[in-house]
N, C-alpha and C positions, 0 to 999 in steps of 0.2 A: 835683284830677280829672283833669286833661289826661293826666297821665303814668299815673296809675295805672289809666285806662282803656285809653289806647294799649298799655301793657305788658300788659294782661290781654288784649286782642283781638290783639296781636300773637304771641302764644303758640299760637294757634289755626293749625293748619296749614291754608292756602288762604284767610286773611284777606289782605287787601294793601288799599293806598291808604287807610289809616286818616287819618281827619281828626277831630279833637275839637274842639270849639269851647266854651270858658267862658263866653264871652259868651252865646251861644245856648242853652247848657246842652244840647249835641247832639253826637252823633258820627255820621260817615258812613263807610262801608268797603265794599269790594267782598268778596264771597264766591265761591269755587270750590270744586269738591270736593277734598277731604271735607268741607269746612265746610260748616255747616248756621245760619241764623237761630237755631234753638234752641241751638247752640253759641255763637253771639255774645251771645246774651241771657243766658245761664248765667255767661257770664264777667264779663259787665258787673255783673250782679246780685251774684256772689261779690266783685267788688271793692267792693260796698257801695252802689251805686247802682240807681234803679230805672229800666225802660225802659217808656216810655209809648207808643211807636207801632211 
């Protein structure tokens, strides 16, 4: 999960400070234009994971 989600988010222009935790089943990151939350959600879901918050 960690690498797959990190790579998916890292491909989005404007996403930085990516931190994926396997133990917490969570990811945190910073967004700046042109990235949006919708871009991040789509990337995570395309990587095969659900977004719950």
